[in-house]
C-alpha positions in Angstrom: 21.7 -24.6 17.3 23.0 -21.7 15.2 21.0 -18.5 14.7 21.1 -19.1 11.0 19.3 -22.4 11.4 16.8 -21.0 13.8 15.8 -18.2 11.4 16.0 -20.2 8.2 13.0 -20.0 5.9 10.9 -23.0 5.0 11.8 -24.3 1.6 9.4 -22.7 -1.0 6.3 -24.7 -1.5 4.1 -24.4 -4.6 0.7 -23.4 -3.4 -2.2 -22.9 -5.8 -3.3 -19.3 -5.6 -7.0 -19.0 -5.0 -9.4 -16.5 -6.6 -12.6 -18.0 -5.3 -12.7 -17.0 -1.6 -16.1 -16.8 0.0 -17.2 -14.5 2.8 -17.9 -17.3 5.4 -14.5 -18.8 5.2 -12.7 -15.5 5.3 -14.8 -14.4 8.3 -13.8 -17.8 9.9 -10.1 -16.8 9.5 -10.7 -13.4 11.1 -12.4 -15.2 14.0 -9.7 -17.7 14.7 -7.9 -17.6 18.0 -5.3 -14.9 17.7 -2.3 -17.2 18.1 -3.7 -19.8 15.6 -4.3 -17.1 13.0 -0.8 -15.6 13.4 0.8 -19.1 13.3 -1.1 -19.9 10.0 -0.1 -16.5 8.5 3.6 -16.8 9.5 3.7 -20.4 8.2 2.3 -19.3 4.9 4.7 -16.3 4.9 7.8 -18.4 5.4 6.8 -20.6 2.4 7.3 -17.7 0.0 9.5 -15.0 1.7 12.5 -14.6 4.0 10.8 -13.8 7.3 13.5 -11.4 8.3 13.6 -9.2 5.3 11.5 -6.1 4.8 11.2 -4.3 1.5 11.3 -0.5 1.8 9.5 2.0 -0.4 9.4 5.8 -0.2 6.4 7.9 -1.2 6.5 11.5 -2.5 3.6 13.8 -3.3 4.5 15.2 -6.6 1.3 17.2 -7.0 -0.6 18.2 -3.8 -4.1 19.3 -3.1 -7.0 20.8 -5.1 -8.4 17.3 -5.9 -12.0 17.4 -7.1 -12.8 14.0 -5.5 -14.7 13.8 -2.1 -12.8 10.9 -0.5 -13.9 11.4 3.1 -10.4 10.5 4.6 -8.3 12.8 2.3 -7.1 16.2 3.3 -6.2 16.9 -0.3 -9.8 17.2 -1.4 -10.8 20.8 -2.5 -14.1 20.2 -0.7 -12.6 20.1 2.8 -11.0 22.9 4.9 -7.7 21.4 6.0 -4.2 22.8 6.4 -2.9 21.2 3.2 -1.7 23.8 0.8 -2.1 23.1 -2.9 1.1 22.7 -4.9 1.6 22.3 -8.7 3.4 19.3 -10.2 7.0 19.3 -8.9 10.0 20.1 -11.1 11.7 16.9 -12.2 15.0 17.9 -10.5 13.3 18.1 -7.1 11.7 14.7 -7.6 15.0 13.1 -8.5 16.7 14.7 -5.5 14.1 13.2 -3.2 14.5 9.8 -4.9 18.2 9.9 -4.4 17.8 10.7 -0.7 15.3 7.9 -0.4 17.8 5.5 -2.0 20.6 6.7 0.2 18.3 5.8 3.2 17.7 2.3 2.0 14.6 2.5 -0.1 14.5 0.2 -3.1 11.3 1.6 -4.7 10.2 5.2 -5.2 6.5 5.9 -5.3 5.1 9.2 -6.7 1.5 10.3 -5.9 -0.4 13.1 -7.6 -3.8 14.4 -6.4 -5.7 14.1 -9.6 -9.1 12.6 -10.5 -7.7 11.9 -14.0 -4.4 13.4 -15.2 -4.0 15.2 -18.5 -1.9 13.8 -21.2 0.7 16.5 -20.8 0.9 15.7 -17.1 1.5 12.0 -17.8 4.3 12.9 -20.2 6.1 14.8 -17.4 5.5 11.9 -15.0 7.1 9.5 -17.5 10.2 11.7 -17.5 10.2 11.4 -13.7 9.9 7.6 -13.9 12.8 7.4 -16.3 14.9 9.6 -14.1 14.2 7.5 -11.0 14.9 4.3 -12.8 18.2 5.7 -13.9 19.1 5.9 -10.2 18.6 2.1 -10.0 15.2 2.2 -8.2 11.9 0.6 -8.9 9.1 3.0 -9.7 5.4 3.3 -8.8 2.9 6.1 -9.4 -0.6 6.8 -8.4 -2.3 9.4 -10.6 -6.0 8.5 -10.5 -8.0 7.1 -13.4 -6.2 6.6 -16.7 -7.0 6.3 -20.4 -5.7 3.4 -22.4 -3.2 5.8 -24.1 -1.9 7.1 -20.8 -1.5 3.6 -19.4 0.5 2.6 -22.5 2.7 5.7 -22.2 3.5 4.9 -18.6 4.3 1.3 -19.5 6.5 2.4 -22.5 8.3 4.8 -20.1 9.4 2.0 -17.9 7.0 2.3 -15.0 7.1 -0.8 -12.8 4.0 -0.4 -10.6 0.7 1.5 -10.6 -1.1 2.1 -7.4 -4.9 2.3 -7.3 -6.5 1.3 -4.0 -10.0 -0.1 -3.7 -10.1 1.6 -0.2 -12.9 -0.6 1.3 -15.7 -3.0 0.4 -18.1 -2.3 -2.4 -21.0 -2.1 0.0 -19.3 0.5 2.3 -17.7 2.5 -0.6 -20.5 5.0 -0.9 -20.0 6.0 2.7 -16.5 7.1 1.8 -16.5 8.3 -1.8 -19.3 9.5 -4.1 -17.4 11.1 -6.9 -15.9 7.9 -8.3 -17.6 4.5 -8.4 -16.2 1.2 -7.3 -16.4 -0.1 -10.9 -14.3 2.9 -11.9 -11.6 1.6 -9.7 -11.9 -2.0 -10.9 -11.8 -0.7 -14.5 -8.6 1.2 -13.8 -7.0 -1.9 -12.3 -8.0 -4.0 -15.3 -6.5 -1.4 -17.7 -3.3 -1.3 -15.7 -3.0 -5.1 -15.7 -3.8 -5.4 -19.4 -1.0 -2.9 -20.1 1.5 -5.3 -18.4 2.2 -3.1 -15.3 2.5 -4.6 -11.9 -0.4 -3.7 -9.6 -0.2 -2.1 -6.2 -3.7 -2.2 -4.6 -5.0 -2.3 -1.1 -7.3 -0.4 1.2 -7.9 1.6 4.4 -9.3 0.2 7.6 -10.6 2.1 10.6 -13.1 4.2 8.6 -16.1 3.0 10.5 -16.5 -0.1 8.4 -17.8 -3.4 9.7 -15.8 -6.6 10.3 -17.6 -8.0 7.2 -16.5 -5.0 5.1 -12.8 -5.7 6.0 -13.3 -9.3 5.0 -15.0 -8.3 1.7 -12.2 -5.8 0.9 -9.6 -8.6 1.1 -11.9 -11.0 -0.8 -12.2 -8.4 -3.6 -8.4 -8.1 -3.8 -7.7 -11.9 -3.6 -10.4 -12.7 -6.2 -9.0 -10.4 -8.8 -7.9 -12.4 -11.9 -4.3 -11.9 -10.6 -3.3 -11.0 -7.1 -1.8 -7.5 -6.7 1.9 -7.8 -6.4 1.8 -5.2 -3.6 -1.0 -4.9 -1.1 -0.8 -1.7 1.1 -3.0 -1.9 4.2 -3.5 1.6 5.6 -4.8 2.5 9.0 -7.0 5.7 8.8 -5.1 8.8 9.7 -7.6 11.2 11.0 -7.1 14.8 9.7 -8.9 17.8 11.1 -11.4 19.1 8.5 -12.1 15.8 6.9 -15.4 14.0 7.4 -13.6 11.0 8.9 -12.2 13.1 11.7 -13.5 11.8 15.0 -14.1 8.2 13.8 -13.9 5.5 16.4 -10.4 4.2 16.6 -9.8 0.6 15.4 -8.7 -2.0 17.8 -5.0 -2.6 17.0 -5.4 -6.3 17.2 -8.1 -6.2 14.5 -5.6 -4.4 12.3 -3.1 -7.2 13.0 -5.7 -9.8 12.1 -6.3 -7.9 8.8 -2.6 -8.2 7.9 -2.6 -11.9 8.8 -5.7 -12.7 6.7 -4.3 -10.7 3.8 -1.1 -12.8 3.9 -3.1 -16.0 3.9 -5.4 -15.0 1.0 -2.5 -13.5 -1.1 0.5 -15.6 -0.1 2.9 -14.4 -2.8 2.0 -10.7 -2.6 4.0 -8.1 -0.7 1.8 -6.9 2.2 2.8 -3.3 3.1 2.3 -1.4 6.3 1.3 2.0 4.9 -0.5 5.0 6.4 -1.0 5.1 10.1 2.4 3.7 11.2 3.1 6.9 13.1 0.3 6.0 15.5 1.4 2.4 15.8 3.6 1.2 18.7 6.8 -0.8 17.9 5.1 -3.8 19.4 2.1 -3.5 17.1 4.4 -3.2 14.1 6.3 -6.3 15.2 3.1 -8.2 15.4 2.2 -7.1 11.9 5.6 -8.3 10.6 5.0 -11.6 12.4 1.6 -11.8 10.7 3.1 -11.5 7.2 3.7 -7.8 6.5 7.0 -7.5 4.7 7.1 -4.0 3.2 6.8 -0.5 4.6 7.0 3.1 3.5 10.1 5.0 4.7 10.2 8.7 5.2 8.7 11.5 7.4 5.7 12.0 5.1 3.2 9.8 3.3 1.8 12.3 0.8 0.6 14.8 3.4 0.4 12.8 6.7 3.1 12.0 9.2 5.2 8.8 9.0 7.9 7.5 11.4 11.3 9.0 10.8 13.8 6.8 9.0 16.0 6.6 12.0 13.3 5.1 14.2 12.5 2.5 11.6 16.1 1.5 11.3 16.3 1.2 15.1 13.2 -1.0 15.2 14.6 -3.2 12.4 17.8 -3.6 14.5 15.9 -4.5 17.6 13.8 -7.1 15.6 16.8 -8.5 13.8 15.3 -7.8 10.3 17.1 -6.3 7.3 15.9 -4.4 4.3 16.0 -5.8 0.8 14.9 -5.1 -2.7 11.6 -6.3 -4.0 11.9 -9.1 -6.6 9.3 -9.5 -9.2 
């Protein structure tokens, strides 16, 4: 049998997307035998995606540090003594140079993050210029800027932005253990505003912050039960940074992380599930299991905002060893 036949995807099957997941059934998925769970996730994955294609994004911090929020995992908070140095909003030419480099290395989407609680209108206007410049390079665009007004959201949409990232981070019940300066409802309101403006949504969370098994299930339920599934679902492994309250947290079992990827794939079968922060601490074997579980997007580049990420060359070598290729994300 030829290799092409072996690796062929299953013909697309129309599946009714659910938005009514209940805790007991999602916990039952998490508790399945590992092989059965991965088989179910991979089967679902093949119904909607090429199993040997990974979409690649690149993330740049365009404004770093001095954030007024108290997110317990984040070294950019002004409340914590970390080694992150504050930097003003980057000049557009530097942003575009970084975007061109990312494109040359194989990224199809360029994501720009700014450490704001809520940007000012003048800042959004400059970000719109960045978005337009990146799109002119032939790349998709995504930004994460914090909470937005209706007018700011409309300006980003009019400027051609493709995606807006705004993570829920964790379950609503555990949220107050992580953040106190912004409510869970604030995040849901931002997501609704972005969706109503016609932007694609990038929304996921972080695991390994001391949350319970139930909290991980509830986070995925919150995402899957949104009126429309996020087009991109980044799943982050906590990166512990000296000086932040989360430093010293108990490390998450890697197989629990893989299970989280698999359950996300099953609950949101048409979404891109992205391996995000924490890949620098993941073995190649762990990442391979994540891809088998339905992850089909990663961040390229040596930095994710302020934390380390595998260098591009090591990612390319891993892809070669796994026989996967990079491809552009299709809406």
